[in-house]
Every structure is written in C-alpha cells, then in structure tokens.
C-alpha positions in Angstrom: 30.8 78.6 35.1 31.9 80.7 38.1 35.1 81.8 36.3 33.1 82.9 33.3 30.8 84.9 35.5 33.8 86.5 37.3 35.4 87.4 34.0 32.2 89.0 32.8 31.8 91.0 36.0 35.4 92.3 35.8 34.9 93.4 32.2 31.6 95.1 33.0 33.2 96.8 36.0 35.8 98.4 33.7 33.2 99.9 31.3 32.4 103.5 31.6 29.1 104.4 33.0 28.0 106.2 29.8 28.6 103.1 27.6 26.6 100.9 30.0 23.8 103.4 30.2 23.7 103.9 26.5 23.6 100.1 25.9 20.8 99.7 28.4 18.8 102.5 26.7 19.5 101.0 23.3 18.4 97.6 24.3 15.2 99.0 25.8 14.4 101.0 22.7 15.0 97.9 20.6 12.6 95.8 22.7 9.9 98.5 22.7 10.2 98.9 19.0 9.9 95.2 18.4 6.9 95.0 20.6 5.1 97.8 18.8 6.0 96.3 15.4 4.7 92.8 16.3 1.6 94.4 17.8 0.9 96.3 14.5 1.6 93.1 12.5 -0.8 91.0 14.6 -3.5 93.7 14.7 -3.5 94.3 11.0 -3.4 90.5 10.3 -6.4 89.9 12.5 -8.4 92.7 10.8 -7.4 91.2 7.4 -8.5 87.8 8.5 -11.8 89.2 9.7 -12.4 90.9 6.3 -11.5 87.8 4.3 -11.6 84.6 6.3 -10.9 82.4 3.2 -7.3 83.6 3.0 -6.6 83.2 6.7 -3.8 80.6 6.1 -1.8 82.9 3.7 -2.3 85.9 6.0 -1.1 83.9 9.0 2.0 82.6 7.2 2.9 86.1 6.1 2.3 87.5 9.6 4.7 84.9 11.1 7.4 85.7 8.6 7.1 89.4 9.2 7.1 88.9 13.0 10.2 86.8 12.8 12.0 89.5 10.8 11.0 92.1 13.3 12.3 89.9 16.2 15.5 89.3 14.2 16.2 93.0 14.0 15.5 93.4 17.8 17.9 90.6 18.6 20.5 92.1 16.4 20.1 95.4 18.2 20.4 93.7 21.6 23.6 91.9 20.5 25.1 95.1 19.3 24.3 96.7 22.6 25.9 93.8 24.5 29.0 94.2 22.4 29.2 97.8 23.4 29.2 96.7 27.1 31.7 93.9 26.6 
C-alpha cells in the first residue's frame, strides 16, 4: 500500500501546475453540476407527487433512474479529471 501511495505521489509531483489546477476545477464543476441536477430532479419529483399522490411509485422510480444517470455523468467527469492528473 505504501509503495502505491509513493508511486502516485511521484506521478502527481511531475504533473504541471496547470493540469492539476484544471483537473481540480473540472472535478469541482462536475460535482456542483451533479448536485444541482439531482436537486432539480428531487424537487420536481416531490411537486409531482404532491399534485398526483396516486402515481408516487412511478414518479419515485423514474426519479431514482434519472438521479443515477446524473451521478454516472458526474463520476465519468471525475474519472476523466483524475486521468488528466495521472
């Protein structure tokens, strides 16, 4: 475990400052975007359930699928930013 950490630290030390800064900013934007998207999904789903409580199960299922897709995009963006660093 220590050797892996040392190798990662050596690789990160060789990266230019601009690439690391850009990857950090990119990861931050991805997380902020995912948070906003999931918040919109949850808020709209709650208002839809309040308007029509009989279809709460269908709305909840669709909300979970949409939130999972938004999180998948955020994770993809974070992985791409990590690949920039490494």
